[in-house]
C-alpha positions in Angstrom: -60.2 -40.7 -81.7 -59.6 -39.2 -84.5 -56.0 -40.7 -86.6 -53.4 -37.6 -86.2 -54.8 -37.7 -81.9 -54.2 -41.9 -82.9 -50.4 -40.7 -83.7 -50.0 -38.2 -80.7 -51.7 -41.4 -78.0 -48.5 -43.7 -80.0 -45.9 -41.3 -78.9 -47.0 -40.3 -75.6 -47.2 -43.8 -75.3 -43.9 -44.7 -76.4 -42.1 -41.7 -74.9 -43.2 -42.9 -71.9 -41.4 -47.0 -72.6 -38.7 -45.6 -73.6 -37.8 -43.5 -70.3 -38.4 -46.3 -67.8 -37.1 -48.8 -70.0 -33.5 -46.4 -70.3 -34.2 -45.1 -66.4 -34.2 -49.5 -65.7 -31.7 -50.0 -68.1 -29.3 -47.3 -66.3 -29.9 -49.0 -62.8 -29.7 -52.3 -64.0 -26.2 -52.3 -65.9 -24.7 -49.2 -63.6 -25.6 -49.9 -60.6 -25.1 -53.7 -60.7 -22.2 -53.3 -62.9 -21.0 -50.1 -63.4 -21.1 -48.3 -60.8 -20.4 -52.0 -58.3 -17.5 -50.0 -56.7 -18.6 -47.6 -55.9 -22.3 -48.8 -54.2 -20.4 -51.0 -52.7 -18.6 -48.6 -50.4 -22.4 -48.6 -48.7 -24.2 -51.2 -47.0 -27.9 -52.2 -46.3 -27.1 -54.1 -43.3 -24.2 -56.7 -43.6 -24.4 -56.5 -47.7 -22.7 -54.1 -50.1 -25.3 -51.3 -52.2 -23.7 -52.5 -55.2 -24.3 -55.9 -54.2 -27.8 -55.7 -53.5 -28.6 -53.4 -56.3 -26.7 -56.4 -58.7 -29.9 -59.1 -56.9 -32.8 -56.7 -56.3 -31.8 -53.7 -57.7 -32.9 -53.6 -60.4 -36.3 -56.3 -60.4 -37.3 -53.5 -57.2 -36.8 -50.5 -59.9 -38.9 -52.7 -62.7 -42.0 -53.3 -60.2 -41.5 -50.0 -59.4 -41.6 -49.1 -62.8 -44.3 -51.2 -64.1 -46.3 -49.2 -61.1 -45.5 -45.6 -63.1 -46.2 -47.3 -66.3 -49.5 -47.6 -65.5 -50.2 -44.5 -63.9 -49.3 -43.1 -66.4 -50.9 -45.0 -69.3 -54.1 -43.9 -66.7 -53.8 -40.5 -67.3 -53.1 -40.6 -70.5 -55.9 -42.5 -71.8 -57.7 -39.8 -69.2 -56.8 -37.1 -71.4 -57.2 -38.4 -74.8 -60.9 -39.5 -73.2 -60.3 -43.0 -73.6 -61.8 -46.2 -71.0 -61.4 -49.0 -71.5 -64.5 -50.1 -69.2 -67.0 -48.6 -71.1 -65.4 -49.8 -74.6 -65.8 -53.3 -74.0 -69.4 -53.2 -72.3 -70.6 -51.0 -74.7 -68.7 -53.4 -77.6 -65.9 -51.2 -79.4 -62.8 -52.3 -80.7 -59.3 -50.7 -79.8 -59.5 -49.2 -82.9 -62.7 -47.2 -82.0 -64.4 -49.3 -84.6 -68.3 -51.1 -83.4 -68.1 -55.2 -83.4 
């Protein structure tokens, strides 16, 4: 990878993380705290949705976002020709230098 490729790769990674963390913050803070009264008008079973989101929704969302991050990073790695398993087998460090 060229230095410019590394910059673009890292920017793409940071952008993805920023988007996913923003979603998590909005779900955790918004659904669990700010919009709880409106969400409590809807029930899941016998539990108000606002309470459920505060207790479980943020955690489930975080786990789902981890899955999305892994999936998107695999696509990003593929687009830049990064193959961690191949690099490990060849003894190449993350900086792209052989050791």
